[in-house]
N, C-alpha and C positions, 0 to 999 in steps of 0.2 A: 429656673426653668432652662432647658437646653435650647440652643438656637438651631434646631433641626429644621431644614428647609427642603422638602421633597422636590420643589421646582428646580432648585439649583442642581440637585443630584440628577434629575431627569435630563437637564440641559447638558450636563457633563457626559452622560452616557449617550445622548444623541450625537454629540461631537465624536465619541468613540466609534459609533456606527459610520459616520462620515469618513473617519480615518480608515475603517475597514474597506469602504468603497474604493478609496484611493489605493489601498494596499492591493486590492484585486488587480488594478490596472498596472501597478508597478511589478507585481509578481509574475505577470505574463512575460516580462522581459527577462526575469531570472530563469524561467524555463528555457529560454532561447540561448542561454550561456553555452559557449562551445564545450566547456568541460562536462556539461550534462549530456551532450550529444555525440559522444565518441562512438564510432561504429566498430572500429577494430579494438577489441578488448586487450590486445597485446600492449597497447599504449599505457595501460594502467598496471602492468606487471611490475613487480619489485624484485630486485635481485636479492637472493639470500646468501649472505657472505659467511657461509659456514663450510669450510673445506672438509673433505673426507680425510681422516687421519690415516697414516700408514699402518698396514697390518702389523700386529704384534707377533714377533717370532719367539718361539720357545728357546730358552738358552741351551737345553739339552733334551734328549729323548726321555730321560727318566722323569723330568718334570711333567711331560705329557702323560706318561704311564701312571705317575702318582695321581694326577688329576682324574684319569679314567678310573683308577681303582677306588678313589674317594667317591666318585659318582656312583660306582657300582655298589659300594657299601651303603650309600644313602638310599639307593633303590631297594636293596635288600632289607634295610631297616624301616622302609615305608615312609621315610621323611623326605622324599624327593620334592624338589620345587621346579616346576616346568617353566617358570617365568624367566625370560631373558633379561639379564641385569642391565645390559647396554653399557655405554661409556660414561664414566664419571666426569661431570663437567664442573670445574672449579672457576673458570673465567672464560668469557667469550674471546676467541683469538683476535677479532677485530674490534674489541671494545663492546659498547652497547649495541644490541641488535635493533636496528631502526625499524619503525613501522613503515607501511606502504605510504610514501609521501603524497602520491597522487590522491589516494583515498582520504588521507588525513585532511588535505586542502579542501576536498569536496565536502567532507563531513563538517568542517569548520564553517563552510558557507551555508550548509543546509540547517544546522542546529539553531542558529538565530532565527531562521524563518519558522521553524517548528515552535520555538518559544514565543514568537510574536503571535502566531495563530492561537496558541493556548491562552495568552493574555487577552487577546481581542475577544475570543469566545467567552471568557470569564466575565469581561466587562459588559459585553452586549447582553449576555444572559442575565446579569444583575439588572441591567436597564429594563429588560422585558418583564422580569419578576416584579420590579417596583411599579410597573404599569398595570399589573393584575388587580382588578377591583375587589372589593369585599364580596363574600359569598352571598348570593341571593338566588331565589327560585326563578327559573326561566331567563330568557334572553342571555344565554351563556355561549352562544356561537362564537363570539369574539374572544371569549375567555379560552375556549378550546383551541383556537388558533394560537393564542399566546402560549398555552401549555405545550402544544406541538412544537412551537419555535424553541422554547426552552429545552425540550427533550432533544431536539436536533442539535442544538448548541452543546449540550452536555455530551452527546455521542461523539461529536467532532472533537471536542476537548479531550475525551478519553482516548480516542484513536491517535491524536497527535502526541499524547504522552507516551503511548506504546511505541512510537517511532524512536523515542530517546532510549527506551529499554532495548530495542533491537540493535541500536548502534553500540551500546555497552556490551551486549552479548557477542557482537562481532569481534571486538577487541579481546575479550576473554577467550573466545574460541581460537583465534589466531595465535594468541600467546601460548596456549597449550600445545598447538601444533609446532610452533617454533621450538618449544622446549623439547618436544619429541625429536625434532631434527637434530638438535644439539646432542641428545642422548643416543640417538640411533642415526648417525650421519650417513651410513651406508644404504639406508632404505630410501629409495627414490620416491616411493608413493607418498611419503609425508611431504616432500617438497612439492609434488604435484598438487597435493591437497590444499596447501597454502595458496597456490595460484588459483585453484578452483574457488576457494573461499573468498579471495579478493574479487574475482569476477562476479561471484554471486552477490557480494555486498554492493558492487557498483550498480548492478541491475536493480537491486533493492532500493538504492538511493534514487535512481531514476524514477522508480515507481512512487517513492515517497514524495518526490518533487511534483510529479503529476497529480498525486492525490491531494497534496496541499493546494495546488491550483484549483482542482475540481471542488474541493471543500469550500474554498473562498467563493468561487462562482456560484455554487449551489446555495450557500447561506445568503449571499447577496441577492440572488434571484428570489429566494423564499421570503426574505424579509421585505424586499422592495414591493413584491406583489401584494403583500398583506400588511403594508405599513399603516394604512388607515385603521384597520381592525386591531393591530397591535397597539397603536397609540390610544384609540378610543373603542374599546371592545363593546361598550354600552353607550349609545349616543344619548340616552336619556339620563345617564348617571355620569356625564363627563365631569361634573363639578367634583365628584368624589375622588378623581385622580390627582387632584392638586391640593 
């Protein structure tokens, strides 16, 4: 026979809830970090070290005429390609193109907080699920509170996981824009778009941090107000919980 002991499991998850309470208090100080409260977004801008190459001069006039004639023949043949080929990039002039260091530092601070929230939600959710008694007719008000708590924990867990996806999409989007700058260095709009993307990501990270704080506080308030019903949904069947 296995040595399965529900009492020990419940005690472990009760400790996890206590850890969540402590995390709420600690996270308030994280929100007050100066890097989260930058007012001038120019402070998070990152220089793009991609110089504009010198214009290519034709060696003689005939080369230009030949190119025009070739283009004219392609138009007549119906095989014209309106796409601009851009500049071929074999290597970055300054080596590897760096990410925005300010945002990378901020992301590395926020990601562990997101993972912690996901883990805490998963642990407390399991704790509440183990406290749900067997199905019976009537006297299910406490059970409905438990189910609502589990649903809220599951929602917060899913939202926190989506924040990680958002961070990954930022890196992919920025990488594509930098590639465009390398290929079309004369187009200023691509350079401005990278700056706009960085500012947007910083604002998104501020919102994520605020949402993490709000989710901690909301879960803490919800569980604390209903802690007795969550632990003992049916007073007459308390012995069935252990």
